[in-house]
PLY file of the C-alpha trace (Angstrom):
ply
format ascii 1.0
element vertex 357
property float x
property float y
property float z
element edge 356
property int vertex1
property int vertex2
end_header
0.22 -0.06 -0.21
2.68 2.71 0.87
4.64 1.58 -1.96
1.30 2.30 -4.63
0.95 5.45 -2.72
4.60 6.37 -3.35
4.44 5.59 -6.82
1.22 7.70 -7.01
2.87 10.59 -4.96
5.64 10.60 -8.20
3.72 10.53 -10.75
1.24 13.25 -9.42
4.86 15.33 -9.20
5.48 14.27 -12.59
2.39 15.07 -13.77
2.59 18.57 -11.91
6.04 19.28 -13.58
4.75 18.07 -17.17
1.51 20.44 -16.83
3.76 23.52 -15.70
6.30 22.96 -18.87
3.29 22.68 -21.18
1.79 25.97 -19.55
5.49 27.74 -19.93
5.87 26.37 -23.64
2.77 27.43 -24.68
3.07 30.67 -23.29
6.23 30.99 -25.10
4.98 29.52 -28.39
1.88 32.00 -27.91
4.43 35.20 -27.33
6.29 34.10 -30.29
3.36 34.25 -32.73
2.19 37.15 -31.59
5.77 38.56 -32.09
6.01 37.07 -35.61
2.39 37.54 -36.99
1.18 40.99 -35.46
-2.40 41.78 -36.74
-0.85 44.85 -38.06
-3.52 45.80 -40.77
-2.95 48.90 -42.76
0.13 50.82 -41.93
0.18 54.69 -42.62
0.90 57.97 -40.91
1.19 61.40 -42.05
1.94 64.12 -39.17
2.95 68.12 -39.31
4.93 70.74 -36.90
3.31 74.12 -36.36
6.03 75.14 -34.41
9.62 76.70 -35.86
12.55 75.03 -35.00
16.21 76.48 -34.79
19.62 74.52 -34.42
21.92 74.43 -31.82
25.31 73.22 -31.62
24.64 70.46 -29.92
23.20 66.66 -31.50
19.83 67.55 -32.51
17.47 64.89 -31.53
14.57 63.91 -33.34
11.87 66.46 -34.75
8.72 66.24 -32.76
5.30 66.41 -34.40
2.07 68.36 -32.98
-0.40 67.48 -35.60
-1.69 64.35 -36.89
-3.21 63.56 -40.06
-3.35 59.75 -40.08
-2.07 57.37 -37.68
-3.24 54.30 -38.64
-2.23 51.39 -36.26
-0.60 53.96 -34.04
2.98 53.18 -34.69
4.32 56.82 -34.76
5.18 58.51 -31.62
4.15 62.17 -32.15
6.20 63.58 -29.27
9.17 61.60 -29.94
8.58 62.00 -33.71
9.90 58.39 -34.38
8.00 55.49 -36.27
8.75 52.08 -35.51
8.12 49.65 -38.32
5.24 47.03 -37.03
5.99 44.63 -39.66
9.13 43.96 -42.42
8.16 45.08 -45.61
8.65 48.11 -48.06
7.47 51.47 -46.92
7.09 54.56 -49.00
8.36 57.75 -47.11
7.67 61.55 -47.84
8.75 64.81 -46.37
9.13 68.32 -46.55
11.04 70.87 -44.35
10.31 74.68 -44.68
13.19 76.90 -44.29
13.29 79.87 -41.81
14.69 83.71 -42.76
18.18 83.89 -42.43
18.89 80.20 -41.73
19.59 77.10 -43.99
17.56 74.10 -43.97
18.30 70.62 -43.56
16.32 67.89 -42.55
17.90 63.95 -42.51
15.87 61.07 -42.82
17.39 58.79 -40.07
17.02 55.12 -39.91
17.44 53.35 -36.38
20.98 54.71 -35.02
22.32 58.09 -36.65
21.82 56.24 -40.08
21.55 58.83 -42.97
18.99 57.71 -45.33
18.62 60.93 -47.73
17.56 64.59 -46.80
16.17 67.73 -47.56
18.08 70.70 -48.14
17.58 74.86 -48.83
21.00 76.70 -48.51
18.97 80.03 -49.46
19.50 82.37 -46.16
18.05 85.38 -47.70
14.61 86.30 -49.50
11.71 84.20 -49.05
11.90 80.67 -46.93
11.20 78.04 -49.56
10.15 74.38 -48.49
11.73 71.17 -50.01
10.72 67.73 -50.70
12.09 64.46 -50.73
10.39 60.72 -51.38
11.83 57.34 -51.30
11.15 53.75 -50.66
12.91 51.73 -47.52
13.01 48.42 -46.79
12.47 48.10 -43.01
12.83 44.98 -40.69
10.01 44.92 -38.05
10.97 47.14 -35.18
13.10 49.38 -37.29
12.99 53.39 -36.18
12.98 56.12 -38.67
12.88 59.82 -37.77
13.84 63.13 -39.08
16.44 65.28 -37.63
17.52 68.46 -38.31
21.16 69.14 -38.98
23.69 70.43 -36.07
24.32 74.15 -36.10
23.16 77.30 -35.05
23.14 78.11 -38.75
19.97 75.66 -39.69
16.32 76.13 -38.69
12.98 74.80 -40.00
9.55 76.36 -40.02
6.13 75.23 -38.70
2.97 77.07 -40.16
3.06 79.84 -42.74
-0.65 81.28 -43.62
-2.20 78.71 -41.15
-0.90 75.99 -43.15
1.56 73.26 -42.23
5.00 73.29 -44.49
7.06 70.64 -42.45
5.78 67.34 -42.84
6.14 63.68 -42.33
4.38 60.83 -44.14
4.69 56.94 -44.87
2.83 54.01 -45.48
3.40 50.04 -46.23
3.53 49.11 -49.33
4.90 45.34 -49.42
2.18 42.51 -50.28
1.32 41.06 -46.52
0.03 37.51 -48.01
4.36 36.89 -48.84
4.75 38.37 -45.00
1.89 35.70 -43.85
3.10 32.74 -45.41
6.85 33.64 -44.95
6.21 33.85 -41.10
4.74 30.68 -41.00
7.40 28.78 -42.67
9.70 30.44 -39.94
7.29 28.93 -37.14
6.82 25.76 -39.03
10.54 25.38 -39.49
11.57 24.60 -36.07
9.84 21.27 -34.74
8.04 19.97 -37.73
8.69 16.92 -39.50
10.10 16.75 -43.00
6.94 16.60 -45.05
5.30 19.51 -43.17
8.22 21.49 -43.81
8.79 20.58 -47.67
4.45 21.57 -47.96
4.94 24.93 -46.26
7.96 25.44 -48.28
6.67 24.96 -51.63
3.89 27.19 -50.71
6.29 29.88 -49.93
7.60 29.10 -53.23
4.34 29.36 -54.86
3.94 32.61 -53.00
6.56 34.37 -53.76
6.35 33.17 -57.52
3.13 34.84 -57.43
4.46 38.19 -55.70
7.21 38.55 -57.78
4.78 38.67 -60.40
2.95 41.82 -58.75
4.95 43.37 -56.45
7.18 45.60 -58.19
8.94 48.91 -56.21
12.33 50.41 -56.34
13.95 53.39 -54.89
17.68 54.17 -55.59
19.89 57.11 -55.02
22.98 58.87 -56.83
25.37 60.06 -54.22
27.55 62.04 -56.60
27.27 64.85 -58.74
26.29 64.60 -62.37
27.92 66.80 -64.54
27.16 67.74 -68.63
29.83 67.47 -71.10
31.07 69.26 -73.89
28.22 69.30 -75.82
26.55 72.69 -76.78
22.86 73.13 -76.73
19.82 71.40 -76.02
19.28 68.56 -78.73
17.41 65.65 -76.59
20.17 62.94 -78.15
22.87 64.59 -76.41
21.96 63.86 -72.80
23.15 62.17 -69.67
21.36 59.05 -67.81
21.55 59.31 -64.30
22.90 56.15 -63.06
22.89 54.81 -59.14
25.00 53.89 -56.22
22.55 53.40 -53.42
19.58 50.76 -53.63
16.96 51.25 -50.59
14.86 48.86 -52.88
14.53 46.75 -55.79
11.76 44.60 -55.55
11.25 42.53 -58.50
15.02 43.55 -60.11
13.20 45.89 -62.40
15.78 48.50 -62.12
18.99 48.14 -63.52
21.19 50.75 -61.06
24.24 50.44 -63.70
22.41 51.77 -66.69
19.87 53.76 -64.76
16.94 52.42 -66.55
13.46 50.75 -64.92
11.83 48.17 -67.46
8.54 47.24 -66.76
8.26 43.71 -66.14
4.19 43.50 -66.41
1.74 46.01 -67.82
0.21 48.19 -65.41
-0.43 51.54 -63.76
2.93 52.52 -62.01
3.98 55.77 -59.95
7.16 57.55 -60.51
8.65 60.41 -58.05
12.02 61.98 -58.16
14.21 64.47 -56.37
17.45 66.13 -57.43
19.69 68.91 -56.13
20.86 71.84 -57.88
24.46 72.46 -58.08
25.69 75.98 -57.30
25.90 78.57 -60.20
24.79 75.83 -62.48
21.73 75.48 -64.49
19.16 72.28 -63.28
17.02 70.32 -65.93
16.09 66.93 -64.94
13.61 64.78 -67.54
11.93 61.82 -66.86
11.98 59.99 -69.92
9.76 56.80 -71.87
11.34 54.61 -74.10
13.17 56.15 -76.97
13.70 59.70 -75.60
9.79 60.71 -74.98
9.65 63.40 -72.63
7.28 62.81 -69.65
7.92 65.39 -66.91
10.67 67.31 -66.03
12.22 69.88 -63.25
13.69 73.17 -64.39
15.83 75.95 -62.76
17.98 78.62 -64.72
19.03 80.72 -61.67
22.90 80.23 -61.64
22.94 81.19 -58.05
25.14 80.00 -55.48
23.06 78.06 -53.11
22.13 74.45 -52.97
18.62 73.50 -52.99
16.46 70.84 -54.38
13.59 70.06 -56.69
11.04 67.12 -56.95
8.75 65.73 -59.43
5.93 62.84 -59.68
4.00 61.14 -62.38
1.71 58.06 -62.87
2.23 56.39 -66.24
0.50 53.38 -68.03
3.00 51.35 -69.17
3.27 48.11 -71.18
5.76 45.41 -70.67
9.25 46.01 -71.89
8.50 49.52 -71.81
11.80 51.96 -70.00
11.71 54.46 -68.09
14.54 56.41 -67.06
16.22 60.24 -65.67
18.71 62.46 -68.22
19.96 65.60 -67.35
21.44 67.63 -70.30
25.20 66.96 -71.37
26.00 70.74 -71.51
28.89 72.51 -69.26
25.70 74.68 -68.44
23.73 72.26 -66.39
24.77 69.52 -63.62
22.81 67.81 -60.90
23.99 68.14 -57.31
24.33 65.16 -54.68
26.76 63.96 -52.06
26.63 61.03 -49.53
23.29 62.46 -48.07
21.69 61.40 -51.21
20.22 64.64 -52.83
19.49 62.39 -56.12
16.74 59.76 -55.52
14.29 57.85 -57.99
11.55 55.73 -56.95
8.51 54.23 -58.46
6.14 51.03 -57.95
3.34 49.01 -59.88
-0.33 50.69 -58.56
-2.20 48.18 -60.63
-1.88 46.12 -63.35
-4.03 46.39 -66.51
0 1
1 2
2 3
3 4
4 5
5 6
6 7
7 8
8 9
9 10
10 11
11 12
12 13
13 14
14 15
15 16
16 17
17 18
18 19
19 20
20 21
21 22
22 23
23 24
24 25
25 26
26 27
27 28
28 29
29 30
30 31
31 32
32 33
33 34
34 35
35 36
36 37
37 38
38 39
39 40
40 41
41 42
42 43
43 44
44 45
45 46
46 47
47 48
48 49
49 50
50 51
51 52
52 53
53 54
54 55
55 56
56 57
57 58
58 59
59 60
60 61
61 62
62 63
63 64
64 65
65 66
66 67
67 68
68 69
69 70
70 71
71 72
72 73
73 74
74 75
75 76
76 77
77 78
78 79
79 80
80 81
81 82
82 83
83 84
84 85
85 86
86 87
87 88
88 89
89 90
90 91
91 92
92 93
93 94
94 95
95 96
96 97
97 98
98 99
99 100
100 101
101 102
102 103
103 104
104 105
105 106
106 107
107 108
108 109
109 110
110 111
111 112
112 113
113 114
114 115
115 116
116 117
117 118
118 119
119 120
120 121
121 122
122 123
123 124
124 125
125 126
126 127
127 128
128 129
129 130
130 131
131 132
132 133
133 134
134 135
135 136
136 137
137 138
138 139
139 140
140 141
141 142
142 143
143 144
144 145
145 146
146 147
147 148
148 149
149 150
150 151
151 152
152 153
153 154
154 155
155 156
156 157
157 158
158 159
159 160
160 161
161 162
162 163
163 164
164 165
165 166
166 167
167 168
168 169
169 170
170 171
171 172
172 173
173 174
174 175
175 176
176 177
177 178
178 179
179 180
180 181
181 182
182 183
183 184
184 185
185 186
186 187
187 188
188 189
189 190
190 191
191 192
192 193
193 194
194 195
195 196
196 197
197 198
198 199
199 200
200 201
201 202
202 203
203 204
204 205
205 206
206 207
207 208
208 209
209 210
210 211
211 212
212 213
213 214
214 215
215 216
216 217
217 218
218 219
219 220
220 221
221 222
222 223
223 224
224 225
225 226
226 227
227 228
228 229
229 230
230 231
231 232
232 233
233 234
234 235
235 236
236 237
237 238
238 239
239 240
240 241
241 242
242 243
243 244
244 245
245 246
246 247
247 248
248 249
249 250
250 251
251 252
252 253
253 254
254 255
255 256
256 257
257 258
258 259
259 260
260 261
261 262
262 263
263 264
264 265
265 266
266 267
267 268
268 269
269 270
270 271
271 272
272 273
273 274
274 275
275 276
276 277
277 278
278 279
279 280
280 281
281 282
282 283
283 284
284 285
285 286
286 287
287 288
288 289
289 290
290 291
291 292
292 293
293 294
294 295
295 296
296 297
297 298
298 299
299 300
300 301
301 302
302 303
303 304
304 305
305 306
306 307
307 308
308 309
309 310
310 311
311 312
312 313
313 314
314 315
315 316
316 317
317 318
318 319
319 320
320 321
321 322
322 323
323 324
324 325
325 326
326 327
327 328
328 329
329 330
330 331
331 332
332 333
333 334
334 335
335 336
336 337
337 338
338 339
339 340
340 341
341 342
342 343
343 344
344 345
345 346
346 347
347 348
348 349
349 350
350 351
351 352
352 353
353 354
354 355
355 356
């Protein structure tokens, strides 16, 4: 009898330990699933700043905001001025900055720990303050942080409202197809602790969705971090041009942008959105055109001023393309013209498929 009771007691203790371990493991699995597969839904934010901000000698913190147009999902912190990516994917980011009288304007787009991605800049310190704009697409991992920073120094500043309208804004939204994310996450979850048959099934599912996604998900964003100069050819003959090429790739989903040639080739018929931003070289004219196929002008930016100040100009357009259509940026091959850039990525070129037709 005593022996039977002892065995029963040992079994009871073992059962308690097993239940406790199962509960702990269950909580761990649930927590991992919550971390891996959050129900993020639509991700979009757009905010503005109403107060002027002046630079100082110390390192600037993130630019904060006090007006919220949209903050779907609540992933943007107004007071801190920081957006935290709730899920990995491609995000379109847009920001504008207005200058202050007698101060330069330089807004830097930062990622995580002071990694500069791109900037909006205006070197004018006299006359009417100007608004500068920047647009690009970034590949973000879950929990990556992006924020705007005013350049260090008392010579810099950014304005808030002008005539009761906001001029300094920061916006972004998720572009990447969530179906691929969901299947990839399930693959990661099943990869550990499942037999080969189940892993093979999920792997095939990932491959199928990857193929389908590669046929529909098209997005690119690139930067040129060096200035582009016209050559010895005079005049404005369209056959004499300089195609802008790129040395920094933010995103190239679908691999449709050839960064070495600077040419985007549409892999599928559809409606595409394109945007570009360029810098004006001091004491040079600026002319950059978005081209389609055989030198067909679509849209352009132009500045004949030969001022000594650096500034930026932007343009965007939606085009309907057929498979094989090409799109690129060009400037005139003339000594009068130049496009300015440096490691701050003044020159950016972005685009994505809006819808297949």
